[in-house]
C-alpha positions in Angstrom: 40.1 149.7 95.2 42.2 148.4 92.1 45.1 148.8 93.8 44.0 147.0 96.5 42.7 144.3 94.2 46.1 144.5 92.0 48.1 144.1 95.8 45.8 141.2 96.4 46.5 139.5 92.9 50.1 140.1 93.4 50.5 138.1 96.6 48.5 135.5 96.2 50.9 134.3 92.6 53.8 135.1 94.8 51.8 133.0 97.7 51.5 130.0 95.4 55.1 130.9 93.5 56.5 130.4 96.5 55.0 126.7 97.5 55.5 125.6 94.2 59.4 126.7 95.0 59.2 124.7 98.3 57.2 121.6 96.9 60.5 121.4 93.9 63.1 121.9 96.7 62.4 119.2 98.5 64.5 116.0 98.4 62.4 113.0 96.4 63.7 111.6 100.3 62.4 114.1 103.0 59.8 112.7 104.2 61.8 109.4 104.9 64.8 110.9 106.2 64.9 112.3 109.9 67.5 114.0 108.9 66.3 117.0 107.3 67.9 119.1 104.8 70.8 119.9 106.7 71.8 116.9 107.1 75.8 115.9 106.3 76.7 119.3 106.4 78.8 121.7 108.5 77.9 122.0 112.3 78.2 125.9 111.8 75.9 125.8 108.4 73.4 123.8 109.7 72.9 126.4 112.9 72.7 129.1 110.3 70.6 127.8 108.3 68.3 126.4 111.2 68.5 129.8 112.8 67.4 130.9 109.1 64.6 128.8 108.7 62.7 129.8 111.5 63.3 133.3 111.3 61.5 132.8 108.3 58.7 131.0 109.5 58.4 134.0 111.9 58.5 136.3 109.6 55.9 135.2 107.9 53.8 134.2 110.6 53.8 137.8 111.3 52.8 138.3 107.7 49.9 136.5 107.9 49.1 137.6 110.9 48.8 141.2 109.6 47.7 139.7 105.9 44.1 138.7 107.9 43.0 142.5 109.2 40.0 143.1 107.3 41.0 144.7 104.2 44.5 144.0 103.8 44.4 142.4 100.5 46.4 139.2 100.2 46.6 135.3 101.3 47.2 135.5 105.4 46.2 132.4 106.2 48.5 130.8 103.1 51.2 132.8 104.7 50.1 131.2 108.5 50.4 128.5 107.2 53.7 128.6 105.1 55.0 130.5 108.2 54.2 127.2 111.1 56.1 124.5 108.0 59.3 126.2 108.7 58.8 126.4 112.0 61.2 124.0 114.4 57.9 122.8 117.1 57.4 119.2 118.2 55.3 116.8 116.6 55.0 119.4 113.3 56.9 116.6 111.5 54.4 113.3 112.3 51.6 116.2 111.1 53.2 116.7 107.8 53.2 113.2 107.4 50.1 112.4 108.0 49.2 114.9 106.2 51.3 114.3 103.3 50.0 111.3 102.8 46.8 111.7 101.4 46.6 110.3 98.2 45.1 113.8 96.3 48.2 115.5 98.2 50.3 113.4 98.1 49.0 113.4 94.3 49.3 116.9 93.6 52.6 117.2 95.5 54.2 115.4 92.5 52.5 116.6 89.9 53.5 120.1 90.9 57.1 117.8 90.9 56.8 116.2 88.0 55.8 119.3 85.2 59.6 120.8 86.8 61.7 117.1 86.3 61.8 116.1 89.6 61.3 113.0 91.5 58.3 111.9 93.0 58.2 112.1 96.6 58.9 109.3 98.5 56.4 108.2 101.7 
């Protein structure tokens, strides 16, 4: 029982840490520029980056499904959502932009960025 609680807490903290790293790493103009993170890079680097990002998204979705099984400790839904954000699927960018434009969401994201000395996200 104690081991399950420890694993749950560890995975929860790792999930929050991954979220913070992602928010801090985003360029301030991420939601304005249509080119994404790989703009201006060599075509091979762009291709490998997109493949790696999508593979990581799939792995996180599978891991999230496993963590959603009853009696398996972890943040299954959060892991699935992070995996979906990483995938390149039609309409995803529009949906993410609508979510980020909500005042509470944007304010929270920009507070996290400010803690690490990053400029606010522009929408």
